[in-house]
N, C-alpha and C positions, 0 to 999 in steps of 0.2 A: 500433167507434165507442162502443158502450155501455160497454165496459171503460174507455175513457179517461174518460168522465164519472164512472164509479164511483171511479176513482183520484183525481179532482179534488175529489170530494165533501167529504172531511175538511177540505181547505184552504178551500173555499168556505164551509163551515159555521163554521170557526174565524174566518175574516175577518168574517163577518156577525155572529157572537156575541161576538167580541172576546177569546175565550179561547185563541186560537191564537198568543200573542204570540211564543214562540220560533221560530215557523215562519211569519212574515209572508211573503206571496207574494214570491218572489225570481225574478230572471231566471236564465238559465243561464250567465251570464258571471261569473266570479269577481270580486269587488269589489277595487278599488284600496284601499289603506290608507295613511292618514297618521297617524303617531303623534307627538304634539307633547308634549314634556316641558320644563316650566319648572323653574328651580332656585331653591328656597327660597320659593316662593309659598304663602302661607297659603290655606286652603280658603275663607276669607271675603273674599279680596282681589279681589272682582269686584262689578260693579254688580248682576248678577242674584242675588247672595247678600245683597243688602241694604246693601252698602257704598255710601254716597251720596258718597263723596269720590273714590275711585279711578275713572279714566276708562277704561272697557272696552266701547265700543259694539259692536265686532265680536264679541267673545266673548259679550256679552249677547244679541246676535242669534243666534249659534251655539247658545247655551243654550236659547233659545225653540224651536229646531228639533230639540233633542236630548233624550236622557234625562239628567237631572242626578241623580247619585248623592250623597245627603245623608250617607251613612254609610260612606264609603270611608276605608280606613286604610293607612298606611304599615307595612311590615314592619320597617324600620329607617330612622329619620328623620335620615339624613345622607347626603350625595350619593354617595360612591363605593360603599358596600355597597348602597345603595338602587337605584342604576342597575344594578349587577350582578344584584340579585334580580329586577328588573323584566325584564331581557333574558334571563336564564337560567331564570326560573321557579322559583328555589330560595330558601330562607330564608338569611340570613347565617350562621346556625349550621350550615348544611349546606355552602354554598359557600366560606365562610371568607374572602371577599375584602373585608375592612374595612381601616380605617386602623391600628387599635390592637390590642393583644393582648386575647385570645389569637387573635383572627380577623384576622390580617394577611397573607393569602396571595394569590397570583394566581389567576386563573381559567385553568385549563389549556386547551390547544387541544381536547382531548377533551371537556371540559365545555362549551366554547363551541359545539361542534357541535350541542348540543341547545338552543341559543338560538333565539328566534323568528325572527330574520332569516335565519339559516343554514337552518332548516327551510323557511321560505317560499321561499327561493331554490331549494332542491331541488325544490319544487313547480312551478317555472317562473316565479316572481315576479321582476321586475326590482327590485332592492333598492338602496337609497341610504341614507347616513348623513350628517348635517350637524351640526357643532357639537362640544360638549364630550363626549367619549366617557366619561371618568370612572373607568375601572378597567383594570388591566393584564391583558392576555391573552397567554399565551406558554408554549411548552414542554409537555412531558408530565410533568414533575416538579412537585409542589405545593410551589413555593418560597415563601419569605417574600416580602413586598411588595417590588417593584422600583422603580426611578425613575419616578415618575408623570409627570415632565416629558419623558420620552423617547419618541420616536416608534417605538422598537424594539418596544414591547409593545402596539401597536394592531393590530386584526384587519383591516387594510385590504383583504387579499386575500379576505375573507369577504363582501365587498359588490360589487356591479356598479359602483357609483358612490360613491366615498369622498371625503368632504369634512370629515372629522373632525379634531380636534386633541387633544393630551394635556394633562394638568394643568388648571389654571384658565383659561389663555388670557388674552387682553387685550381689553378693550372698544374700545380705540383702535388705529388702524393705526400701524404702524411701518415706516418706509421703504417706504410704498406697499403693505404687506402686512398681511393679518389672520391672525395665527397660522399663518404660512407660505403663505398663499394670496394670489396677486396680486389686488389690488383691481380692477384694470381687466379682469381675465378674467371677472368677474361684474358687468356693468354694471347699474345700476338703471334706474328710469324716465327716459326721454329720454337714456339713456346716461351719467347722473351717476354718478360714483364714490361709494361709501358713506362716510360719516364716522363710523359707529358699528357695532359688531359685530353687534347684532341686525338692523340694516338690511342689512348685508352677507349674513347668513345668510338673509334674505328673498330677496335677489338669487340666492343659490345655489339656494334652493328653486324659484324660478321657472324657472331653467335646467334643473333636474332634471325638472320637470313637462314642459317642452317636449321635452326629450330622450326621456322616458318615453312621450310621445304617439306617438313613431315606433318604439317598441320591439316593438309588436304582441303584447304580453303584459301581464298585470296587474302593478301596481307596489306596493311597500311602501317608503315614505319615512319614516325616523325622524329627527326634528329634536330635538336636545337643546340648549336654549338655556343660556347662561351667566347670563342675567337671570332674576330680579332679585337674584342672588347679589352679595355684597360683592366688590370695593369698589363703592359705590354711585354709579355714573357713568353717568347716562342721557344720551341725546342732548339737547342744549340745548333744542330745540323742544318736547320732551315735558316736560322739567323746567319750562319756562316756563308750561305749562298749569296748574301748581299754585302759581304766584305769587299774592300778594295774597289768600291765604286761610290761616286758622288751622286745621290739622288736629287734631282731638281725639285724645287718647291712647286706647289700648285701655281698654274698660270695667273690666277688672280689673288695670290698671296702677296699683297702690297698695300701701302698706306692709302693710295688713291681709291682702292676698292673698299677699304674699311671706312673711309670718310663719307661714302654714299649711303651707309646704313643709317637708319633712324637713330636719334640721340638715345632713345630708350634702349635700343640694342647695344649701342657702344658703351653706355654707362651702367646698365643693369645686368646684362646678360652674363651668366657664368661662362659662356663660350669666349667672350672677350677677356674676362678676367683670367681665364686659364691660359689663353694664348700669351698674355702679357705678364704672366707670373704674379697676378694679383689674387690668387686663390691657393688652396691647398686641397689635397685629396689623396686617394689610393692609386695615383696614376703612375707611380714609380715602382720601387721595390714592393713585392707583394706583402711583406711583413710590416710595412710601415708607411709614414707619410713623407712626402717630399714637398718642400716649399719652392724649389727651383725648377719644377717641372713645367716649363713653359717654352714653347717653340719659337718664340721671338729670337732666340739664340740659335744660330746655325747648327752648332754642335749638338744642341738638344734635339733640333728638328731631325738631324741625321740619325740619332739614336732612336727617336720615336718612329720615323717612317720605315727604317729598316726592321724594327721589331714588329711593327704593324703588317708589313708585307710578309715577314717571316711567319706570322700566325696565319695569314691567308694561304700561304704555300703549304702549311701543315694541313689545313682543311682540304686543299687540292689533292694531297696524297691520299686522304681517306676517301674522297670521291673516286679516285682511281682504284682503290682497293675494293670498294663496294661494286663497282662495275665489273671488275675481274671476278668477284664471287658470283655475281649474277650470270656471267657467261659460263662459269664453271658448272653451275647448277642447271643451266638452260632456262633460267627464269628471265634472262635479259630479253627474251622475245615478247614477253607480256608484262613488262614492269615499266610503269610511268616514272620519271624522275622530275621533280620540280625543285628548282633552286632559287632562293631569294635571300633577303636579309630582313632584320626587323626595323632598321633605320639606316640612314647614311652616316656620313662623318665629314666635318669640314676639313680636318687634317691640315689646317692653315689657310685654306681659302677664305678670302675676305678678312684675313687676320683674325680668324675664329678657330676654336678647338672644341670639339665635341659634336653635339647634334641638337635636336629638339627645336631649333628655329626653323622657319618655314621657307628657307631658300633651297634651291635645286640640290646642292650638295647633300642636304640633310634629308629632303623628302623624296628624291628620286631613288627608285628601287631597282636593283638587278633583278631580272626575272628570265629564267630559262624553263621551258617545258619540253621535255624529251618524251616522245611517244613513238616507240619502235614500230607500231602498227601503221604509221603514216608512210606512204611511198617515199622512196629515197629522193625523188625529184622535188618533193615538197619540204625537204629538210634543210636546215640551215638558213631559213628565211628570217629577215629582220621585220618585225611587225611594228608599225608606226602608231597604231591606234592607241588611244588613252585607255589605260586599265588601272585598277586600283587594288591595293592589298585586301580590300573588302570583298574582292572577287575570288580570293583563294578558296574559302570554304565552299561556296556554291560550285566552283570548278571541280574540286576533289569529289564532291558528291556526285556531280554530272559524270565524271569518269566512271563512277561505280554504277551508274544507271539510275540515280535517285534524284528527284526534283527537290530543290532547296526548300526549306521551310518558308512560309509566307512572310515571316518577319525578317528575312535576310534582305538587306537593301542592295546587295551586290549582285553581279551577273556572272554566269559561266563564261569563261574565255575560250572554251573549246571551238567556238565558230571561228576564232582568229588563228588557230593552229595551221601552219603551212601556208598562210596567205600573206600578202604584203600590206593589205589595207582592207579593213572593214570596221566601221565604227560601231561601237556598243554603248558609248557614253558621250553625252554632250560635254560633260565636265566631270572632274574628279575633285574630291574635297578632303580636307584634313584640319586638324586642330592641334594646338599645343597648350596644355595646362600646366606645364612644368615651369616654375619660376623660382626654383631653389627654396621653396616653402615660404616665400615672401607673402605677407598677409594680403588678403583681398581688400578692396576699397572699403567695404563696410566694417572692416576690422582695424582701420587706421584712424589717427587723430586728425588727418588732413586730407579728406577724401577729395577736395576740390583740386588738389595738385597731384593726384595719384597717377602713377605710371608703372606698367607691368608689361612683361613680354608674353603673357598669355595671349594667344592669338589664334585666328583661323584663316584658311585660305580656300580659294576656289581656282582651279586651273583648267583652261581650255587648251586646245593645241596652240592657239595664238597668243593667249594673254593669261596673266596671273594677277590676282587680287589678294592682298593680305590685310586683315583687320585686326588691330590690336584693341579688342572689344572692351576691355576694362579700363582703358586709359581715359583720363579726363584732361583735355579733350581727346577724343578718339584719334589714334594714329592709323593712317591707311597708306598702302602702297599699290601701285598699278604698273605692270610692266608689259611691254610689247615683246614677247618672247621670240618672235621671228627676227626682229631687228636689234634686239638687246637681250641675247640669251644669257649674258652675265649679270643681268638685273642691276644695272648701274644707274639707269635714269628713271626715277620715279615720276610717273605721268599723271598722278592723281589730281594735280592742280592745272594740268595743261588743258586750256579751253578746247583744243582740237580733240581731245579724248573724253570730253564730258559725257557724251552719250555711251561710250564704252564703259566708263566707270559706273554709270548708273545701271547698265546691264549686268555687269559683274557683281555689283552690290545686291541686285535682286536675286541672282543665282545663290549667293551666299545666305541671304535672308531665307530662302526656301530651304536650304539645307539645315539652318538653325531651327527653323519652325518644325521641321519633320524629325530631326535626329538629336537635337540637344536637349536632354533632360537634366543632365548634371552640368550646370554651368550657366552663366548669365547670357541672355540674348539681347541684342541691341540693334535695331534697324536704323540705318543712316540714310538720310535723304537730303 
């Protein structure tokens, strides 16, 4: 008996003194895991982040019981490669599954075997997937990107319960089906059929939870929402919540912020073209194209932002429904909930619309981790340490008691839960290979004057460095994030920051040397 007391002593002391945060008292049952992934949701598009306009009561409540990560960053701020990175635990430059050159390959079946859902299933977890899968998986040959709308390249057999769909999908039902699934098969409250995809995915989630309750094994459910991605079509009842109010523009939605951007961004980026109405796309009505969908016009901005927030409120309701179902079954006491997005969104910031560029509005991620086993006094903490979306996969495996594969570059963030500060990264990294399919330098007739927004970044707590590595000459940006959080003063040519610029270049060089297989590498000295 004395030996048992001695074994418990470190845990008891840690609990009393509060320094044992990565080893909060656990029960012997492996926890259930729900991973929620929004699409295009900004890190500040929540009530708990100080946004007084967006309506997110359920997420606000979840945040009050979670650890909120204030410095979480995307490794690639656009949906397909971001989702591939999150699930496989690899950087875009390593897995190569992006939209655009030079990283426009599939994830092979061998690569997908190291993804977190496959590894958890091997551990005995009952696994499910709902929603927009987002990237192609298939074969053993590293082929160029395949048809993203085809169900042929979805890893349906890798999950116990598959309810995913390819491509962008549709918010609205067609012939009684949502992206191939019969609406009536997944009834909502009181047996009502769903009228919107987000509601339908909520119905699917409730059915999964009820099925998993009888599986006699822990479960991992991954839900990848389409919302609030374009086209901006929320359910009418959520859109009406934003009627009769004028929503202010983002604080840095003004010409003076746009003019601080490098010329390559202002002149070539699709995000600038979209803002000023110089492009077209599927950003308006779901059944067609709109040439006037640009938010330089105040009336268009109001239409966009109310629809964007309405889609987020739709997700919020699903979060509330999931938590209510967990409480009803008693699974709430042993179910971890992780909430994040696949990338941010400018929504007018810097007079840009969209994502993919490497500024804070695009690369900063919302991240909540709710663990009901953590003592109440440690809940609701705001964690300031740098974390990366490359940390998601090793964290989910760590929750289940499994060490991450050796080829995972990320780290588990469990030691950060319930604490206010504990560093696990010196810096975080990311990359953007999306340039609207613009040819690479070696594909052009004028390589000496080549300009592209393909780029990479490194971010420490104090500084950010961005390199447009394909440009000739190379374009660089350096920002002091403490003094200039809006990134308006590029310090790359300031003699006072010469040493800091060299330090940040070296950090990015190391990242490229270690993790960039698909894409050019260029050391700057």
